[in-house]
C-alpha positions in Angstrom: 157.1 163.2 97.9 155.7 166.4 96.4 153.3 168.0 98.9 150.8 170.0 97.0 148.3 170.9 99.7 147.8 171.4 103.4 144.4 171.1 105.2 144.4 173.0 108.5 142.0 172.7 111.4 141.1 176.1 113.0 140.3 176.0 116.8 143.3 175.3 119.0 145.4 174.6 115.8 145.8 178.2 114.5 144.7 180.1 117.5 144.4 179.7 121.3 140.7 179.0 122.0 141.2 179.2 125.8 140.0 182.7 126.3 137.0 182.2 124.0 136.2 178.9 125.6 136.2 180.5 129.1 133.9 183.4 128.0 131.5 180.9 126.3 131.4 178.7 129.4 130.7 181.8 131.6 127.9 182.9 129.4 126.5 179.4 129.3 126.7 178.9 133.0 124.8 182.1 133.7 121.9 181.1 131.6 121.9 177.5 132.9 121.7 178.8 136.5 118.9 181.1 135.5 117.0 178.1 134.1 117.5 175.9 137.2 121.0 174.6 137.5 121.5 174.1 141.2 124.9 175.6 141.8 126.6 179.0 142.4 128.5 180.7 139.6 132.1 180.3 141.0 131.3 176.7 142.0 130.0 175.9 138.6 133.0 177.4 136.8 135.3 175.2 139.0 133.3 172.1 138.1 133.4 172.9 134.4 137.2 173.1 134.7 137.4 169.8 136.5 135.2 168.1 133.9 137.3 169.4 131.0 140.6 168.6 132.7 139.4 165.0 133.4 138.1 164.3 129.9 138.0 167.0 127.2 136.0 164.7 125.0 133.0 164.4 127.4 129.7 166.2 127.0 130.5 168.8 129.7 127.0 170.3 129.8 125.3 166.9 130.4 128.0 166.1 133.0 127.5 169.3 135.0 123.7 169.1 135.0 123.9 165.4 136.0 126.3 166.3 138.9 124.2 169.2 140.4 120.6 168.3 139.3 120.6 164.5 139.1 118.3 162.8 136.5 119.6 164.0 133.2 116.6 162.4 131.4 114.1 164.8 133.0 112.6 167.3 130.6 113.8 170.3 132.7 117.3 169.1 132.9 117.4 168.3 129.2 116.3 171.8 128.5 119.1 173.2 130.7 121.7 171.2 128.8 120.1 172.4 125.4 120.2 176.0 126.4 123.7 175.8 127.8 125.0 174.3 124.5 123.1 176.8 122.4 124.6 179.8 124.3 128.1 178.2 124.1 127.9 177.8 120.4 126.7 181.4 119.9 128.9 183.0 122.5 129.8 186.7 122.2 133.5 187.5 121.6 135.4 190.4 120.0 139.1 189.3 120.1 141.2 186.2 119.5 144.8 185.3 120.0 146.5 183.8 117.0 149.4 181.4 117.8 152.9 182.7 117.1 154.3 181.9 113.7 150.9 181.1 112.1 150.8 183.9 109.6 154.5 183.6 108.7 154.0 179.8 108.1 151.0 180.3 105.9 152.8 183.0 103.9 155.8 180.7 103.3 153.6 177.7 102.3 151.8 180.0 99.8 155.2 181.2 98.5 156.2 177.6 97.9 153.0 177.2 95.7 151.3 174.8 98.3 147.6 175.2 98.3 146.0 175.8 101.7 142.6 174.8 103.0 140.8 175.5 106.2 138.3 172.8 107.5 136.5 173.6 110.7 133.4 172.4 112.6 130.9 174.7 114.3 128.4 177.5 113.6 128.8 179.0 110.1 128.4 182.5 111.6 130.7 181.9 114.6 133.5 180.3 112.6 133.4 183.0 109.9 133.7 185.6 112.7 136.8 183.9 114.1 138.5 183.8 110.6 137.8 187.5 110.1 139.1 188.5 113.6 142.3 186.5 113.0 142.7 188.1 109.6 143.7 184.8 107.9 141.1 184.5 105.2 143.4 185.7 102.4 145.8 182.8 102.9 143.4 180.0 102.0 142.4 178.6 98.6 139.3 177.1 100.2 137.4 177.5 103.5 135.0 174.8 104.5 132.8 175.2 107.6 130.9 172.1 108.7 128.1 172.3 111.2 128.1 168.5 111.6 130.7 166.6 113.5 132.6 164.7 110.8 134.9 166.4 108.3 135.3 163.4 106.1 133.2 164.8 103.2 135.2 168.1 103.3 138.4 166.1 102.9 137.0 164.0 100.1 135.8 167.1 98.3 139.2 168.8 98.5 140.9 165.6 97.1 138.4 165.2 94.2 137.9 168.9 93.4 141.6 169.6 93.0 142.6 166.1 91.8 145.0 165.5 94.7 146.4 162.1 95.5 146.2 161.5 99.3 150.0 161.2 99.4 150.2 164.9 98.1 148.2 166.3 101.1 148.9 167.0 104.7 146.3 167.4 107.4 147.2 169.5 110.5 144.9 169.5 113.6 144.8 169.0 117.3 142.1 166.3 117.7 142.9 162.7 117.3 139.2 161.8 117.1 138.5 164.3 114.3 141.0 165.4 111.6 143.7 162.9 112.5 141.3 159.9 112.4 139.7 161.1 109.2 143.0 161.8 107.5 144.3 158.4 108.4 141.1 156.8 107.0 141.7 158.6 103.6 145.5 157.7 103.7 146.4 161.4 104.0 149.6 162.1 106.0 148.5 163.5 109.4 150.2 165.9 111.7 149.0 166.5 115.2 149.8 169.9 116.8 150.2 169.6 120.5 148.1 172.6 121.4 144.8 173.3 123.4 142.9 171.1 125.8 143.3 168.0 123.8 147.1 168.0 123.7 147.5 165.5 126.5 145.2 162.9 125.1 146.9 159.7 124.0 146.3 158.1 120.6 145.8 154.5 121.5 143.8 153.3 118.5 145.7 152.7 115.3 143.1 154.9 113.5 143.9 157.8 115.8 147.6 157.7 115.6 149.1 160.7 113.7 152.1 160.2 111.3 153.8 163.2 113.1 153.4 165.3 116.2 154.6 168.9 116.4 154.6 171.5 119.1 154.7 174.6 116.9 153.3 175.2 113.5 156.7 176.1 112.0 157.8 172.5 112.4 155.5 171.6 109.5 158.6 172.4 107.2 160.6 169.8 109.1 157.8 167.3 108.4 157.8 168.1 104.7 161.6 167.9 104.6 161.5 164.6 106.5 159.0 163.2 104.0 161.1 164.4 101.0 164.3 163.0 102.5 162.6 159.7 103.3 161.6 159.3 99.6 165.2 160.0 98.6 166.6 157.5 101.2 168.2 160.3 103.3 168.7 159.8 107.0 166.2 162.1 108.7 166.9 161.1 112.3 168.0 164.6 113.2 164.7 166.2 112.5 163.1 167.4 115.8 159.7 165.8 115.1 157.8 163.8 117.6 156.8 160.5 115.9 153.6 158.7 116.9 153.8 156.7 120.1 153.8 152.9 120.2 150.4 151.4 120.0 148.9 150.7 123.4 146.5 147.8 123.3 142.9 148.6 124.2 141.1 145.7 125.9 137.5 145.3 127.0 136.7 142.3 129.3 133.0 141.5 129.8 131.6 139.2 132.5 131.0 139.0 136.3 133.0 139.4 139.4 134.6 136.0 139.9 136.0 134.6 136.7 136.7 138.0 135.0 139.2 139.3 137.6 141.3 136.2 137.2 141.9 136.9 133.6 142.4 140.6 134.1 145.3 139.8 136.5 147.3 138.7 133.5 146.1 141.2 130.9 146.9 144.3 133.0 150.6 143.4 132.5 150.3 144.3 128.8 148.3 147.5 128.9 146.9 150.2 131.1 143.9 150.7 128.8 141.8 147.9 130.2 138.1 148.2 130.8 136.0 145.7 132.7 132.3 145.7 131.8 130.5 144.0 134.6 127.1 142.6 135.3 124.8 144.2 137.9 122.1 141.6 138.2 123.4 139.9 141.5 120.7 139.4 144.0 122.3 137.1 146.6 124.2 137.5 149.9 125.5 141.0 150.7 124.7 142.5 147.3 121.2 141.3 147.3 120.5 142.7 150.8 122.1 146.1 149.9 120.2 146.5 146.7 116.9 145.7 148.4 117.4 147.8 151.5 119.2 150.8 149.9 117.7 150.6 146.4 121.1 150.6 144.8 122.8 148.5 142.2 124.6 145.4 143.6 128.2 146.2 144.4 129.7 142.8 144.8 130.9 142.0 141.3 132.0 145.6 140.9 134.1 145.3 144.1 135.8 142.2 142.9 136.7 143.8 139.6 138.0 147.0 141.3 140.3 145.0 143.5 141.6 143.1 140.4 142.7 146.4 138.8 144.0 147.9 142.0 147.6 149.2 142.4 147.0 150.0 146.0 148.6 148.3 149.0 147.7 144.7 149.8 146.1 145.9 153.1 143.7 148.2 151.3 142.6 145.3 148.9 142.2 143.0 151.8 140.1 145.6 153.6 137.8 145.9 150.6 137.4 142.1 150.5 137.0 141.7 154.3 133.7 140.0 155.1 132.2 140.3 158.5 131.6 136.9 160.2 129.2 137.8 163.0 126.7 140.3 164.3 124.2 142.2 162.2 126.8 142.8 159.5 127.5 139.1 159.1 128.0 138.2 155.4 128.6 141.8 154.3 132.0 142.8 152.8 133.5 146.1 153.8 133.9 146.9 150.1 130.2 146.5 149.4 129.3 148.7 152.3 131.9 151.3 151.2 130.5 151.4 147.6 127.0 151.6 149.0 127.9 154.6 151.2 129.7 156.3 148.3 126.6 155.8 146.2 124.4 157.6 148.7 127.1 160.3 149.3 127.7 161.1 145.6 124.1 160.4 144.4 125.4 158.1 141.7 126.5 154.4 141.6 128.8 155.3 138.6 130.4 158.1 140.6 130.8 155.8 143.6 132.8 153.3 141.4 134.9 156.1 140.1 135.8 157.4 143.6 136.4 153.9 144.9 138.8 153.5 141.9 140.8 156.5 142.9 141.2 155.1 146.4 142.3 151.7 145.0 144.6 153.4 142.4 143.0 151.5 139.5 145.1 150.5 136.5 142.1 150.6 134.1 138.4 151.1 134.4 135.4 149.2 135.9 132.1 150.0 134.3 128.6 148.5 135.0 127.1 147.3 131.8 123.9 149.2 132.7 122.9 151.8 135.3 119.3 150.5 135.3 118.1 148.4 138.2 117.3 145.0 136.6 117.1 141.3 137.4 118.0 138.3 135.2 115.2 135.8 134.9 115.2 132.4 133.3 112.5 130.3 131.6 113.2 126.5 131.9 112.4 124.0 129.2 109.5 122.7 131.4 107.9 126.2 131.4 109.0 127.2 134.9 109.9 130.9 135.3 112.7 131.7 137.8 113.3 135.4 138.7 116.4 136.8 140.1 120.0 135.7 139.7 120.3 134.1 143.2 117.4 131.8 142.5 118.9 130.7 139.2 122.3 129.9 140.8 120.9 128.3 143.9 118.9 125.5 142.3 119.6 122.4 144.4 120.4 118.9 143.2 117.1 117.6 144.4 115.2 120.5 143.0 112.7 119.4 140.4 113.6 122.4 138.3 117.2 121.2 138.0 116.0 118.4 135.7 115.0 121.0 133.2 117.6 123.0 131.4 117.4 126.8 130.8 115.4 127.6 127.7 116.0 131.3 127.7 117.1 134.2 129.9 115.8 137.8 129.9 116.1 141.0 131.9 113.2 142.3 134.0 112.7 145.2 133.3 114.6 145.7 130.0 117.8 147.8 130.4 119.8 150.3 128.4 123.5 150.1 128.2 125.9 152.3 130.1 127.1 154.8 127.5 130.7 154.7 128.7 130.6 150.9 128.3 129.5 151.3 124.7 132.3 153.8 124.1 134.8 151.3 125.5 133.5 148.5 123.2 133.6 150.9 120.2 137.2 151.7 120.8 138.5 148.3 121.7 141.2 146.3 119.9 140.3 143.1 121.8 137.0 142.1 123.4 137.1 139.1 125.9 134.1 137.4 127.2 134.4 135.3 130.3 135.3 133.1 131.9 132.3 133.0 134.3 128.8 131.7 134.7 127.4 131.4 131.2 124.0 133.0 131.8 124.4 135.1 135.0 127.8 136.5 134.3 128.3 136.7 130.5 125.0 136.6 128.7 123.3 138.8 131.2 125.5 141.6 129.9 124.6 140.7 126.3 120.9 141.1 127.2 121.4 144.8 128.0 120.2 146.9 125.0 123.1 148.1 122.9 125.9 145.9 124.2 125.5 143.1 121.7 124.9 145.6 118.8 128.1 147.5 119.7 130.1 144.3 119.9 128.8 143.2 116.6 129.7 146.5 115.0 133.3 146.4 116.5 136.3 145.5 114.4 138.0 144.1 117.5 138.9 140.5 117.9 136.2 138.8 119.9 137.3 135.9 122.1 135.4 133.7 124.5 137.1 131.9 127.4 135.1 128.8 128.1 134.7 127.6 131.7 136.8 124.7 132.9 133.9 123.0 134.7 130.1 122.8 134.0 127.8 124.4 136.5 124.9 122.4 137.7 122.4 125.2 137.8 123.2 126.6 134.4 125.3 124.4 132.1 124.6 120.9 133.4 126.0 118.4 130.8 126.9 121.3 128.4 129.8 120.6 126.0 132.1 123.4 124.9 130.1 123.8 121.6 126.9 124.4 123.5 128.7 127.2 125.5 129.8 128.8 122.3 126.5 128.3 120.6 124.8 130.0 123.6 127.0 133.1 123.2 126.4 133.1 119.4 122.7 133.4 120.1 123.4 137.0 121.0 126.5 137.8 118.8 127.0 137.6 115.1 130.5 136.3 115.4 133.2 135.0 117.7 136.7 134.8 116.4 138.2 132.4 118.9 137.3 130.3 121.9 139.9 129.3 124.5 139.6 125.8 125.9 141.5 124.0 128.6 142.7 120.4 128.0 144.4 119.8 131.3 142.7 117.5 133.8 143.0 118.4 137.5 143.7 115.9 140.2 141.4 112.9 140.7 140.3 114.0 144.2 139.3 117.4 143.0 137.3 116.0 140.1 135.4 113.7 142.5 134.7 116.6 144.7 133.1 118.5 141.9 131.3 115.4 140.7 129.4 115.1 144.0 127.7 118.3 143.1 127.0 117.2 139.5 129.8 119.5 138.1 132.1 118.0 135.5 135.0 119.0 133.1 133.7 120.7 130.0 134.0 118.3 127.1 136.0 119.8 124.2 134.0 118.9 121.1 136.2 120.9 118.8 134.7 119.8 115.4 131.3 121.0 116.4 132.8 124.4 117.4 134.6 124.7 114.1 131.2 124.1 112.4 130.0 127.3 114.1 132.9 129.2 112.4 134.9 129.8 115.6 138.6 129.0 115.8 139.7 126.9 118.8 142.8 127.5 120.9 143.3 124.4 123.0 146.1 124.2 125.7 146.8 123.6 129.3 145.3 126.7 130.9 144.8 125.3 134.4 146.3 127.2 137.2 147.9 124.5 139.2 148.7 126.7 142.2 145.0 127.1 142.9 144.7 123.4 143.4 146.7 123.6 146.6 143.9 125.3 148.5 141.6 123.3 150.8 138.8 121.4 149.1 136.2 123.2 151.1 137.3 126.3 149.1 136.4 124.4 145.9 134.6 127.3 144.3 137.9 129.1 144.0 140.0 126.1 143.0 139.8 125.5 139.3 140.9 128.7 137.7 142.6 129.6 134.4 146.3 130.5 134.5 145.9 134.3 134.0 149.4 134.8 132.7 149.2 132.1 130.1 145.7 133.2 128.9 146.9 136.8 128.7 149.9 135.7 126.6 147.7 133.9 124.2 145.2 136.7 123.9 147.9 139.3 123.1 149.6 136.9 120.8 146.4 136.6 118.7 146.2 140.3 118.3 150.0 140.4 117.4 149.5 137.7 114.8 146.2 138.7 113.3 146.5 142.5 113.4 150.1 143.3 113.6 149.7 145.8 116.2 153.0 145.3 118.1 
């Protein structure tokens, strides 16, 4: 392999941006406080550090304004964010610290007749000032400064203008979401340098995995030697180069707080990168009371999902699930009250979930599909309108409305998606829907503005886990194909549906039948007509049948381990990830 060119990133690749970043943040913070940010200077600096340490990719200005001032959508707060960013971008600085070995490496590469290019994002004025202060302009055959986020057009221009094949070019940078991802897309060999605030971020998407990782810029010569030796069938195992890590599967599970945790119990054995996107339209029991009296989002489904991802002691999980049986707190679970209290304490439902997750030592993330306060409503075929989830679920056998099936469901008022939920969907390798109540656990999430659109745009495999039994209030007499068809009313495509073909015990079947609930009929041919592949097997968790019949709502569950094995197997077979 004959390497003819190297494209370098600038910030945190060729020089340490820490001092500059600190000065820029200080200047930004001062002006933000002057314009209404409600914090002291030292307090604000500490918060900035916490935000960056937690997630260097986050919009730190919006985060800090939201933390101290609340409503990020107000015009005043938007203005504070805008001013902070503007000052940050145009920060005053007079000195920079170049990394050791940078100039020597550039000189040696030039000596070896390798063309060098600099590709950087940011203000044209600021980036040029950095280049001049570092005194590195002379080394480069081309310098490209992009004021937009993506560098892909720069990379394409370099390839076309100099007639390089992608195999003849290396890209060196610190960010997996920028130069590494773009280089991979263009089939350029990518090298991630483990410097700066992004050095601890893990590349979990195939598209973000570098071909090589290095700690110091001089190791680029080892990479070049490694590539040359590989071409000549030479053993390069002695080269001190950190190869890309094994792919970690990124899974998003969408639904409610009963069926979804069951599946997650199995999936968490395969990956730590598991995100549960959960409905927040519950209006019954403890959740319903708390959302009405405290004006918060319902915590019940969230609580169940937090527990399913918990690595905490059994006692802590039991505590969160504990439900008071008498007194004025009758019907309330401790976990619901705890999340409600955290919401009031932190001023944010999302922050409350985050803090509860820390206490429960979560192996993954739990995200509400929306942060808006909404209800799910249903219009029946007979024209009757039913408002609130609790009223949809609790239709009785003798209720006249039960004789009419659901025509459509909608949210009141309309709701916008949680941005973090959209990001999780965008990055997912696998998206799982269900199991759970078709309308009130699954489709209610798809009604949130942005969720369906992001799922449709995702390249992830999309798999629906159909319920074992019908539900009298929502899916009375529904066959499997109608379940699938209902999902496809909101999505462009499903890749697979998982169906159970095992029959539970006769006594249990009869118990369900008394409430007009029956086994879902697997009409496979009709599903295949919809363009969805069927996976049919015994997915029934027999252990759950041993519970008392009065606990029937918790009896018929999927075998979480078997379902997880099948889901991961699909990704393995179809995408070759592992």
